[in-house]
N, C-alpha and C positions, 0 to 999 in steps of 0.2 A: 324482385333485384335489378337493380340498371345495367350487371354486367351478366347478366340469364344467356344463358349461350355462347357465351364468350370461350372464346377457346386460349387456357392459362398453360404457365409455369411456372412451380415454384421450387428457389435455389432453396436449399440447404433445408430440405423437405424429409430430408433423414435425423432432423435435427427433432429438440423439444419440443417448438414453437412452430416448424415448418410442418410436424406432421402431425400437430392442430389443427391449422391452417389448411392442407390439403383437403381432409375431412370436412373441414366450416363454409368450404366454397364451392365443394360437392353438394352438400346438402343444399347451400341458396344458390344449385342453377348453374355454374359456372363449370365450365367442360375442362378439367384440370388434367391437359394428354399429357402431359409429363411431369415428374416430379426429379427430384438430381441431387447429390450428397456427393460429398467424395468418400467417405466412407461406405467400405463392403457393404455391399445388404446383409448379411446377417448382422450387422451393427448398427442398423437405424431401430432410433427408437419407435415406430408406426411406420407400414407399409399399407399399402389401399392398394384393394383390388380393382383391375378397371383401369388404371393407370400406367405410363411408361416410367420403372420405375430404373432409374439409369445410375450407376456411380461413376463420375466423370471429376474431373479436378478444374475447375473453374476457373483458375489461377491464368489457365491456356484458353488462349482464344479460340480455339479450333471446338475446342469441347465448350466454349460459351455460346457461338454459333449451331451445334446439335441442340441446345436447350433449348432456341430460341426459335427453332426453325417451325415454321406454320404455328404459332402462335401469334396472341393479337395482346395478350396482357402479361405483364415480368414481374414474378415475387419474387424480391431481391433478401433471401435474408441468408445464407452464404455467408460465414463468416467463421475463423480460427479464432474462437473468446470462451469464457468459463466465467467464475466466481474472481473475488479479489486478490485471491493468491495463483490464480494463472495469470490474472492482468499484469500483477505487480509482479512476478519475473519472468514472463514469454513477450516482452515488448516489441522485439523483433521479428517474434510469428503474427502478432495481433499487426502490427504494419502492413504485413505482405499483405493481406485480405483487400489493400488497395489494386493491389493485381487482379481480382475477382471482382472487385467493380466497373476496374475502370471496362476491359472487357465484355462482359456484362452489357456496360452500356454501350461500346460500339458495336456487339451484336449485335444489340437492341436497334439500337438506328436503321444497320446495314438490314434486318429483318423487314422492319415498318411496322412496327410494335406502338400498339393505341399507346400504351400507355406503363409504367414503370414503377413499379414500386420497390423503396427503399426504408430495409429498418435500422436506423440509427439509431445512438443507445444518447440518454441520460452525465453517459460521461462525458460528455464535449463541453459541458458546460464550466464556465471562468471557475477554478479552482477558490479561487480568492473570496467568491462569494458563498464556500461551504462550510468553510474554516466553524462556526459553531452552529453545535446541537439543535440551538434554539434557533431556527433556522428559518430563513423567509421564504418563500417560496419561488423555486427556478419559474420566470416566466419566457419564452423563448427569445426575447434581446439578449435575456442573458448569457448566449454563448459568445457573446463579442464584449467587449474587445477579446481575444483569442488564448485562454489557458486549459485546455482539458486534460482530462488525465492521459500521464504520458504512453508512448503508443498506443492504444484501443483508443484513445480519448480525439485522437491526432488524426490519426486515420479515418475512423467515422467523422470526424469536421469537413476531412478530406472529400473525401465521398459527397457529402454534400452538397460539396459546390460544384462538384463535378455533376450533381445531379440538374444543379442552376444553369451551366453552363451548356450541359445539351440541349435543354429545354430551349434556354434563350438563344441560342445556337444554329441548331439545326432541327429542333421543335418536338424534340421526344417528351411526351409529356410525361413529368414525371411529380411524385407522393410524397413525400417524405414523413417517417414519423422516430419520436424520439423516443423510443422502450425504459422504463424505467421500475427495475426491477420484474421479470414476472417469473412468475411462480405455478405451481400446480402438480397433477399426478402425468406419470409418461416422462417424467425427465431424469434431468442427472440430480442425484443423490448423494454418489461414492466417487474417490478416487483422483478431488482434487481440481475440478471443473465443476462442482458442484457450487449456487450461490447460498444466500444465508441461511434462507425460509427451510429448504430442503434438507440443511447441514445442522440445520439446528434439529429438525426432526430424526436425521437420523443416529443421533450425537443422544440425544430425550431415551428412543427407543432404545440405543444398546447401553447404555446407561440402566435403565427400567428391568433391561431382562437380564442385567451381571447381579444387579443386586447393590453394584458400588453407585452410589447414591452420587457420584460427580459429573459436572460436566467442564469444558474449559471453553472458555468463550474470548474470538481475535480482539485484542481492544478495549477498555474499560466499559464495554456496555452501554456507552452513552451517546454511542453515535446515534443517528436518525435515520430514518428511511421512512420507504414509501412503498409497498409491495403489491404489484397486480395481479388476479389471480388470470390463466390462462385464456379462461372463455370470455374477458371481459377486450384482452388483445389481441385477442384474432376477428374476436367484431368492431370494437373499432379501426384493427388494420381494413376493414373492410370497409367501414366508412368514409373513412379518407381516401383512403383509392378509387370510390366512386365519384369522389368531394371535387370541388372548384376550389378546393383549398392549397395555395399555390404557394407557398413557402412552408418548413420546419414544422412538424407542431407537437408537443407533448401529450403523448402516450401512456399515461399513468392514472395511478390511484394518488387521490390528496390524503389518506387518513396516515398520519402522520404518524407514528411509533420508537421508543428505542428501541435498541438490539436488544434491551433486558425484557423490554414491555415485548417483545417478540418469543423470550427465553418462558416470560410467564404466561403466552398463551396457550405453547406447546405443554409447558408441565400441566396445565387443566386439562388439558385435551388428555395428556396422557394419566392422569392423576396422580401424582409425584411429584414432591418436592427434589429440587439438588443443588447440592452445597455447589457455589460458584466460585471455578477460576479462570482470572483473566491475564492472559498471555498478552502483556502491553509490547511485545517486540515483534507479534505477528502482526501481516499486511488488514489493514480496517479500513482503505480508503478514506474519503473525506468525511471529516466530521458529521455533517449536516445537508439533504440532499430529500427537497419534495418534488413534486408536482404542483404548478401552478396552471390551476383548467381552465382559465376565465377566456383562453382562446377557442378552446376546443366547444365550451357549454356556444358562445356564442354562436359562433360557423357549425357546429353542428346539433344542437340541444341535447348533446349528452356530456356523460363523461363515465370512465369505470366507476363502480357502482357494486360489489362483489365486498361482503364484507372482511376485515382480513382472517377474522376467526371461521365465518365459514369456511373458504378457502386453503386455510391451514389445517380444519378436521381435512376437509378432503385429502388434504397432500399426504398429512401424518398416517393416516387407512391406508393408500396408496402403498406406502413407502415401508410400513407396517407388515402387509401382506408379500411383497417382494424380499423384505429380511427372513420372513417366516418360512421363505417357501427357495429363499438358499438362491435365490436370483441375486446378480450383482448388480451394481449400478452403472453407468454409460456413460 
């Protein structure tokens, strides 16, 4: 690995992706000296031994200075976010993450950090290009002219620009990945912040366990999405951080499915068929979104490739175990 032996901090390490990233970086020889999250340590999804695990609010610049001290690499994943229900109902909270990103960039610059990785989102893309379920896959240039997801998407797009200008003006090398719907074990599956794959697994398990074979689906089920398994996400994040890709780039699966097809997959895994009730007034996001992987294939010769059926099987079994043991979703 290009960064074997480098010192790193992972921000948002108490969250789903951050927890997996810490373990993956260490396995690949990166010296993760510090893991940071706003949550108290007992609320972290995963903690890794041998790492300084800190509970810090990174909206505060002084805490960002603590986080970046004696590190050469920064992985900035910290954000106040969740699934579509959370994003649509907490726009101000999502926007406040701009303080974290700005202060982390400032602290990284002052600390002489070599590289700064920023996890952006497919929510930056122009909404007018996502009105049809029969979507044309989104390429990186489709973020402009700007019309991103209100709140969360605007914050992500603004922070991408901050990264660009910190590189131009101060020489801080920045790498930006636009994540497309990441899912997998050790993530949120209940409580309001969960995303569609985990929510579907939970709903199907609950319907199967209760004997009431019904499920509520947000929207009409015809919305289209692609979903990226966590292993592809952390691998792609590391490859992008180590690369010479000097522009925001898609990191997502190109395997497009409708929400109805996602439910089909989970029903097949569970061995049940459910009566579907469509909640047309519930938050459902854009009608269609998929990742155009032309650029990542050109630059890295790689793209996320774990099949949705395979990733959902692993995710379902993990959530099934959590429910069976009475573990609460985070």
